[in-house]
Every structure is written in structure tokens, then in C-alpha cells.
ROVEXKOL-308307 format. One record per residue (C-alpha): residue number from 0; residue in one letter; z, y, x. Coordinates in nm, 4 decimals, m for minus. Example, Ala and Ser with C-alpha at 12.3 -4.5 7.8 and 13.67 -1.06 7.14 Angstrom:
2
{resi=0 | resn=A | up=0.7800 | north=m0.4500 | east=1.2300}
{resi=1 | resn=S | up=0.7140 | north=m0.1060 | east=1.3670}
END
This chain:
155
{resi=0 | resn=M | up=m0.1739 | north=m0.1878 | east=4.5972}
{resi=1 | resn=K | up=m0.2019 | north=m0.4312 | east=4.3059}
{resi=2 | resn=V | up=m0.5145 | north=m0.3951 | east=4.0927}
{resi=3 | resn=Q | up=m0.4708 | north=m0.4672 | east=3.7225}
{resi=4 | resn=T | up=m0.7713 | north=m0.5663 | east=3.5146}
{resi=5 | resn=V | up=m0.7744 | north=m0.4638 | east=3.1495}
{resi=6 | resn=R | up=m0.9757 | north=m0.6959 | east=2.9264}
{resi=7 | resn=N | up=m1.1043 | north=m0.6325 | east=2.5757}
{resi=8 | resn=R | up=m1.3330 | north=m0.8213 | east=2.3368}
{resi=9 | resn=T | up=m1.6713 | north=m0.6775 | east=2.2481}
{resi=10 | resn=W | up=m1.8503 | north=m0.7157 | east=1.9136}
{resi=11 | resn=A | up=m2.0669 | north=m0.9915 | east=2.0667}
{resi=12 | resn=E | up=m1.7598 | north=m1.1824 | east=2.1870}
{resi=13 | resn=L | up=m1.5662 | north=m1.1659 | east=1.8590}
{resi=14 | resn=Q | up=m1.6073 | north=m1.4686 | east=1.6310}
{resi=15 | resn=V | up=m1.5062 | north=m1.5134 | east=1.2663}
{resi=16 | resn=G | up=m1.1697 | north=m1.6895 | east=1.2697}
{resi=17 | resn=D | up=m1.0512 | north=m1.5373 | east=1.5998}
{resi=18 | resn=T | up=m0.6871 | north=m1.4371 | east=1.5741}
{resi=19 | resn=A | up=m0.4374 | north=m1.2463 | east=1.7830}
{resi=20 | resn=T | up=m0.0627 | north=m1.2352 | east=1.7256}
{resi=21 | resn=I | up=0.2395 | north=m1.0588 | east=1.8676}
{resi=22 | resn=E | up=0.6048 | north=m1.1136 | east=1.7823}
{resi=23 | resn=R | up=0.8550 | north=m0.8332 | east=1.7827}
{resi=24 | resn=A | up=1.2180 | north=m0.7873 | east=1.6802}
{resi=25 | resn=C | up=1.3198 | north=m0.4605 | east=1.5178}
{resi=26 | resn=A | up=1.5961 | north=m0.3088 | east=1.7330}
{resi=27 | resn=A | up=1.8198 | north=m0.0090 | east=1.6670}
{resi=28 | resn=Q | up=1.6647 | north=0.1567 | east=1.9729}
{resi=29 | resn=D | up=1.3179 | north=0.1273 | east=1.8123}
{resi=30 | resn=L | up=1.4399 | north=0.3309 | east=1.5140}
{resi=31 | resn=I | up=1.6014 | north=0.5961 | east=1.7355}
{resi=32 | resn=L | up=1.2935 | north=0.6295 | east=1.9574}
{resi=33 | resn=F | up=1.0585 | north=0.6415 | east=1.6577}
{resi=34 | resn=A | up=1.2733 | north=0.9156 | east=1.4993}
{resi=35 | resn=H | up=1.2452 | north=1.1268 | east=1.8139}
{resi=36 | resn=V | up=0.8725 | north=1.0714 | east=1.8586}
{resi=37 | resn=S | up=0.7757 | north=1.1175 | east=1.4915}
{resi=38 | resn=G | up=1.0343 | north=1.3749 | east=1.3877}
{resi=39 | resn=N | up=1.1393 | north=1.1507 | east=1.0960}
{resi=40 | resn=T | up=1.5173 | north=1.1781 | east=1.1100}
{resi=41 | resn=N | up=1.5854 | north=1.0374 | east=0.7627}
{resi=42 | resn=P | up=1.9497 | north=0.9172 | east=0.7786}
{resi=43 | resn=L | up=1.8559 | north=0.5944 | east=0.5959}
{resi=44 | resn=M | up=1.6543 | north=0.5023 | east=0.9046}
{resi=45 | resn=L | up=1.8898 | north=0.6126 | east=1.1789}
{resi=46 | resn=P | up=2.1456 | north=0.3661 | east=1.3087}
{resi=47 | resn=D | up=2.4649 | north=0.4956 | east=1.4658}
{resi=48 | resn=A | up=2.5747 | north=0.3914 | east=1.8144}
{resi=49 | resn=S | up=2.6759 | north=0.0473 | east=1.6836}
{resi=50 | resn=G | up=2.3263 | north=m0.0067 | east=1.5420}
{resi=51 | resn=H | up=2.4199 | north=0.0650 | east=1.1798}
{resi=52 | resn=S | up=2.3261 | north=0.3647 | east=0.9679}
{resi=53 | resn=S | up=2.5950 | north=0.6099 | east=0.8765}
{resi=54 | resn=A | up=2.4263 | north=0.6498 | east=0.5346}
{resi=55 | resn=V | up=2.3786 | north=0.2803 | east=0.4591}
{resi=56 | resn=P | up=2.5177 | north=m0.0380 | east=0.6141}
{resi=57 | resn=D | up=2.1696 | north=m0.1750 | east=0.6968}
{resi=58 | resn=P | up=1.9197 | north=0.0796 | east=0.8405}
{resi=59 | resn=V | up=1.5598 | north=0.0540 | east=0.7193}
{resi=60 | resn=A | up=1.2764 | north=0.0660 | east=0.9719}
{resi=61 | resn=P | up=1.0296 | north=0.3467 | east=0.8961}
{resi=62 | resn=S | up=0.7218 | north=0.1990 | east=0.7301}
{resi=63 | resn=M | up=0.4948 | north=0.3674 | east=0.9822}
{resi=64 | resn=W | up=0.6864 | north=0.1979 | east=1.2669}
{resi=65 | resn=V | up=0.6072 | north=m0.1357 | east=1.1006}
{resi=66 | resn=G | up=0.2423 | north=m0.0341 | east=1.0537}
{resi=67 | resn=S | up=0.2192 | north=0.0738 | east=1.4162}
{resi=68 | resn=L | up=0.2735 | north=m0.2874 | east=1.5227}
{resi=69 | resn=I | up=m0.0801 | north=m0.3606 | east=1.3985}
{resi=70 | resn=S | up=m0.2013 | north=m0.0916 | east=1.6358}
{resi=71 | resn=A | up=m0.0275 | north=m0.2778 | east=1.9182}
{resi=72 | resn=V | up=m0.2299 | north=m0.5918 | east=1.8413}
{resi=73 | resn=L | up=m0.5612 | north=m0.4091 | east=1.7952}
{resi=74 | resn=G | up=m0.5232 | north=m0.1882 | east=2.1020}
{resi=75 | resn=N | up=m0.3671 | north=m0.4386 | east=2.3415}
{resi=76 | resn=V | up=m0.4790 | north=m0.7870 | east=2.2392}
{resi=77 | resn=M | up=m0.7820 | north=m0.8008 | east=2.0072}
{resi=78 | resn=P | up=m1.0221 | north=m0.6351 | east=2.0338}
{resi=79 | resn=G | up=m0.8142 | north=m0.4558 | east=2.2994}
{resi=80 | resn=A | up=m0.8419 | north=m0.1583 | east=2.5308}
{resi=81 | resn=G | up=m1.0858 | north=0.1123 | east=2.4245}
{resi=82 | resn=T | up=m1.0216 | north=0.0724 | east=2.0517}
{resi=83 | resn=L | up=m0.9205 | north=0.3877 | east=1.8617}
{resi=84 | resn=Y | up=m0.8185 | north=0.4314 | east=1.4977}
{resi=85 | resn=Q | up=m1.0394 | north=0.6468 | east=1.2828}
{resi=86 | resn=S | up=m0.8648 | north=0.5887 | east=0.9469}
{resi=87 | resn=Q | up=m0.6216 | north=0.3517 | east=0.7808}
{resi=88 | resn=S | up=m0.4570 | north=0.3058 | east=0.4419}
{resi=89 | resn=L | up=m0.1337 | north=0.1116 | east=0.3908}
{resi=90 | resn=A | up=0.0794 | north=0.0086 | east=0.0928}
{resi=91 | resn=F | up=0.4310 | north=m0.0972 | east=0.1959}
{resi=92 | resn=R | up=0.5910 | north=m0.3586 | east=m0.0308}
{resi=93 | resn=K | up=0.8922 | north=m0.4902 | east=0.1626}
{resi=94 | resn=R | up=1.1401 | north=m0.3328 | east=0.4008}
{resi=95 | resn=V | up=1.2256 | north=m0.4241 | east=0.7581}
{resi=96 | resn=H | up=1.5775 | north=m0.3917 | east=0.8979}
{resi=97 | resn=V | up=1.7348 | north=m0.3963 | east=1.2432}
{resi=98 | resn=G | up=1.7399 | north=m0.7549 | east=1.3682}
{resi=99 | resn=D | up=1.4385 | north=m0.8731 | east=1.1676}
{resi=100 | resn=R | up=1.1848 | north=m1.0650 | east=1.3779}
{resi=101 | resn=L | up=0.8241 | north=m0.9947 | east=1.2853}
{resi=102 | resn=R | up=0.4999 | north=m1.1784 | east=1.3519}
{resi=103 | resn=V | up=0.1973 | north=m0.9459 | east=1.3448}
{resi=104 | resn=T | up=m0.1416 | north=m1.1166 | east=1.3118}
{resi=105 | resn=V | up=m0.4969 | north=m0.9850 | east=1.3171}
{resi=106 | resn=K | up=m0.7812 | north=m1.2197 | east=1.2163}
{resi=107 | resn=C | up=m1.1543 | north=m1.1585 | east=1.2433}
{resi=108 | resn=S | up=m1.2726 | north=m1.2382 | east=0.8907}
{resi=109 | resn=E | up=m1.6289 | north=m1.1100 | east=0.8900}
{resi=110 | resn=K | up=m1.8909 | north=m0.9803 | east=1.1307}
{resi=111 | resn=R | up=m2.1286 | north=m0.7324 | east=0.9746}
{resi=112 | resn=A | up=m2.4320 | north=m0.5693 | east=1.1333}
{resi=113 | resn=E | up=m2.3468 | north=m0.4684 | east=1.4882}
{resi=114 | resn=P | up=m2.1078 | north=m0.3095 | east=1.5639}
{resi=115 | resn=T | up=m1.9003 | north=m0.3574 | east=1.2459}
{resi=116 | resn=V | up=m1.6296 | north=m0.6228 | east=1.2167}
{resi=117 | resn=V | up=m1.3767 | north=m0.6821 | east=0.9353}
{resi=118 | resn=F | up=m1.0241 | north=m0.7918 | east=1.0261}
{resi=119 | resn=E | up=m0.7477 | north=m0.9202 | east=0.8000}
{resi=120 | resn=T | up=m0.3987 | north=m0.8229 | east=0.9074}
{resi=121 | resn=S | up=m0.0573 | north=m0.9540 | east=0.8137}
{resi=122 | resn=I | up=0.3033 | north=m0.9023 | east=0.9069}
{resi=123 | resn=A | up=0.5531 | north=m1.1783 | east=0.8380}
{resi=124 | resn=K | up=0.9283 | north=m1.1871 | east=0.8808}
{resi=125 | resn=M | up=0.9903 | north=m1.4935 | east=1.0915}
{resi=126 | resn=R | up=1.1994 | north=m1.7721 | east=0.9351}
{resi=127 | resn=V | up=1.2517 | north=m1.5705 | east=0.6183}
{resi=128 | resn=F | up=0.9339 | north=m1.5073 | east=0.4148}
{resi=129 | resn=R | up=0.5853 | north=m1.3639 | east=0.4457}
{resi=130 | resn=L | up=0.5968 | north=m0.9869 | east=0.4410}
{resi=131 | resn=P | up=0.2877 | north=m0.8391 | east=0.2747}
{resi=132 | resn=N | up=0.3581 | north=m0.4883 | east=0.3962}
{resi=133 | resn=F | up=0.0233 | north=m0.3332 | east=0.3370}
{resi=134 | resn=V | up=m0.3155 | north=m0.3395 | east=0.1793}
{resi=135 | resn=G | up=m0.5936 | north=m0.1132 | east=0.2930}
{resi=136 | resn=A | up=m0.8370 | north=m0.0443 | east=0.5711}
{resi=137 | resn=A | up=m0.8354 | north=0.0998 | east=0.9195}
{resi=138 | resn=L | up=m1.1565 | north=0.2332 | east=1.0675}
{resi=139 | resn=M | up=m1.1584 | north=0.1901 | east=1.4438}
{resi=140 | resn=L | up=m1.3741 | north=0.3550 | east=1.7070}
{resi=141 | resn=S | up=m1.4043 | north=0.2152 | east=2.0566}
{resi=142 | resn=L | up=m1.4084 | north=0.4544 | east=2.3512}
{resi=143 | resn=L | up=m1.7287 | north=0.2750 | east=2.4431}
{resi=144 | resn=G | up=m1.8913 | north=0.3813 | east=2.1163}
{resi=145 | resn=V | up=m1.8381 | north=0.0576 | east=1.9241}
{resi=146 | resn=L | up=m1.7428 | north=0.1150 | east=1.5610}
{resi=147 | resn=L | up=m1.5154 | north=m0.1483 | east=1.4062}
{resi=148 | resn=L | up=m1.3850 | north=m0.1656 | east=1.0497}
{resi=149 | resn=F | up=m1.0449 | north=m0.3271 | east=1.0051}
{resi=150 | resn=V | up=m0.9370 | north=m0.4244 | east=0.6545}
{resi=151 | resn=S | up=m0.5710 | north=m0.4985 | east=0.5799}
{resi=152 | resn=R | up=m0.4947 | north=m0.7198 | east=0.2829}
{resi=153 | resn=G | up=m0.1604 | north=m0.8119 | east=0.1292}
{resi=154 | resn=M | up=m0.0767 | north=m1.1816 | east=0.1437}
END
């Protein structure tokens, strides 16, 4: 039996300037799976079997799918396991399409009185342009009782 260790970063370990990044390509399968999980079956967001939308030639990724990529960084990379969302606000300014490669970055921008931390977040389309998808805040709660405040700012 292989034992897997899950590592997270505590308030004491986080430093201003710490960053975590993931890269992800938007695939037709992502849109289909998200539609089934969320119930959002908007035809503008559903590719056909060839990966294209029957309503439009270039399917649009649901904005909440794009926003969920921030959750992947916060929950898996930094601060990591044990982090739960409490609230978040987003303002979507650009659209993502099948085939777009995205870079999702979270940066520790401020440490307040323990256990509060402010994070800046950004999503950029790789090799195209910066994608300021949202502005707002996400309030996070660790399973271990650590409260973290994440602030998203447009670039």
C-alpha cells in the first residue's frame, strides 16, 4: 500500500510574495462535463462531438468553469488541502474558448492579523494576452479552523 502525504501551507508559513500557478487548456470535454455537473446546458457552451457548438462555431467556456480554476490552485497548491470557500465575487470581462491555454496564478499580497491573508488572483491566456476575468473577493475557511480572505483583482 502506497501512502500519499497531502501538504498545505499554514498562515505562519505563507509569506507576502508567495505565488502558486497552474496551467490548463480548455477542452471540449471540460465543457461537456461542467454542463452535466452544473446543469448549465446553454447551447452556446456545448460543443458537438467534433468539439464545436451547434449554436456557434466557437463554444464559450462557462464563466464559472473559468473561475473554478482558482479553486484548483487554492485547494490543491496554495494554501492547499483543508481550504474551503466561504464567499467569492467575480466579474468576467473576457471569454475563454475550447483550445485556449490558461495560466492561473494566486499571489499572497498581504498578511493581516492571524489568521487572515489577502491573495491576488489572475488568469491569463497563454501566448495571447492577459485575461482579467474577475474582480472581487473569496472568503476561505480551512477545515482546521483557519480563516483566510482571498481578494481577486482585475489586471
